[in-house]
C-alpha positions in Angstrom: 109.2 57.9 105.9 113.2 56.7 107.3 113.5 58.4 110.4 117.1 60.2 108.2 114.5 61.2 106.0 112.0 63.0 109.0 114.9 64.6 110.4 116.2 65.9 106.5 112.6 67.4 106.3 112.7 68.2 109.8 115.6 70.3 109.5 114.5 71.8 105.8 111.3 72.9 107.4 112.3 74.6 110.5 114.5 76.1 108.3 112.0 77.1 105.6 109.7 78.6 108.5 112.4 80.7 109.6 113.4 82.7 106.6 109.0 83.3 106.0 108.4 84.5 109.7 112.0 86.9 109.3 109.9 88.0 106.3 106.4 88.4 107.8 108.3 89.4 110.8 108.9 92.4 108.8 106.0 92.9 106.9 104.5 93.7 109.8 106.8 96.4 110.9 106.4 97.6 107.7 102.7 98.3 107.5 103.2 100.0 110.7 105.6 102.0 109.5 102.9 103.4 106.8 100.2 103.6 109.7 102.3 106.1 111.2 103.5 108.4 108.4 99.8 107.9 106.8 98.8 109.4 110.4 101.4 112.1 110.7 100.4 113.4 106.9 96.5 112.6 108.0 96.7 114.6 111.2 98.9 117.6 109.5 96.6 117.8 107.6 93.5 118.5 109.7 95.3 120.4 111.9 96.0 122.6 108.6 92.2 122.2 107.3 90.9 123.2 111.4 92.2 126.4 111.3 91.3 130.0 110.8 90.9 130.8 107.4 92.0 134.0 108.2 95.6 132.3 108.8 97.6 132.7 105.2 101.1 131.2 105.0 103.7 132.5 103.6 105.3 130.8 100.1 108.0 130.2 101.9 106.1 128.0 104.3 104.1 126.8 101.9 106.7 125.3 98.6 108.7 124.0 102.1 106.0 121.9 103.1 105.7 121.2 99.4 109.1 119.9 99.5 108.7 118.2 102.6 105.9 115.5 101.1 107.8 115.4 98.4 110.7 114.0 100.4 108.5 111.6 102.5 106.8 110.0 99.2 110.4 109.6 97.7 112.1 107.8 101.3 109.1 105.8 101.9 109.5 105.2 97.4 112.9 103.7 99.0 112.5 102.3 102.7 110.3 100.1 100.5 111.5 99.6 98.2 114.4 98.2 100.1 112.1 96.5 102.3 111.4 93.9 99.4 114.7 93.3 98.6 115.5 92.3 102.3 111.8 90.1 102.3 112.8 88.8 99.1 116.3 87.9 100.7 113.9 85.6 103.0 111.6 84.7 100.3 113.8 83.2 98.3 115.1 80.4 100.7 112.5 79.4 102.1 110.8 79.3 97.7 113.8 77.0 97.5 113.1 75.0 100.7 109.5 74.5 99.3 110.6 73.4 96.5 112.7 71.4 98.2 110.2 69.4 100.3 108.6 69.1 97.3 111.1 67.4 95.0 112.2 65.2 97.6 109.5 64.2 100.9 106.0 65.4 98.2 106.4 63.7 95.4 108.1 60.1 96.9 106.1 60.1 99.7 102.9 61.7 98.8 102.3 62.0 95.3 98.8 62.2 96.0 98.7 65.6 97.4 100.0 66.9 94.5 97.3 68.1 92.7 96.9 71.0 90.5 96.1 73.5 92.6 99.1 72.6 94.1 101.3 73.2 90.6 99.4 76.4 89.6 100.1 78.0 93.2 104.1 77.0 92.9 104.0 78.4 89.3 102.5 82.0 91.0 105.1 81.8 93.4 107.7 81.5 91.2 106.1 84.2 88.7 106.8 86.7 91.9 110.2 85.7 92.6 111.1 88.3 90.2 108.3 91.3 91.0 110.3 94.7 91.0 108.8 97.4 93.5 106.3 98.2 90.3 104.8 94.9 90.1 103.9 93.7 93.9 100.9 95.4 94.9 101.5 96.1 98.8 104.9 98.6 97.8 102.5 100.0 95.1 99.9 100.1 97.2 101.8 102.2 99.6 103.3 104.4 98.0 100.5 105.7 96.3 98.4 106.4 99.5 101.7 107.9 101.1 101.5 110.0 97.7 97.4 110.9 98.0 97.4 112.2 101.3 101.1 113.5 100.2 99.0 115.7 98.0 95.9 116.1 100.0 98.4 118.2 102.6 100.3 119.8 100.2 96.1 121.1 98.4 95.6 122.5 101.9 98.7 124.7 102.2 98.5 126.0 98.9 95.1 127.0 99.6 96.5 128.6 102.6 
């Protein structure tokens, strides 16, 4: 590899790493928010379950709680959708940089590194480029867990 090629490779790899690290940091923050929301829903459910059975809530409190849970689930779905779009904004350039590195350096300098497994991973990555909130398991899982905790809270509220 010539010095110019090495500098180009380093520059492209640095750009690729920056884009990927931005997406990765956002994903970490996303999970922290989800865990915080789940903790709050579980704690509220636990507090309500711990109250004596003589405590009764009015219909307004019950339906207000149901509306709050519906809002939280909806808000979490919007939040994860927005994060997925932002992650895609970072992942797409990272994937293009990967393609450039493969095309310009691996195929010419190290063709032995491109084997069937590499091609399989590349094809899977390209398939995920068009993923939506309904096809991304991470976002789908978070929304379903939020819905589960919300339904538990609704069940406790309506039983009191």
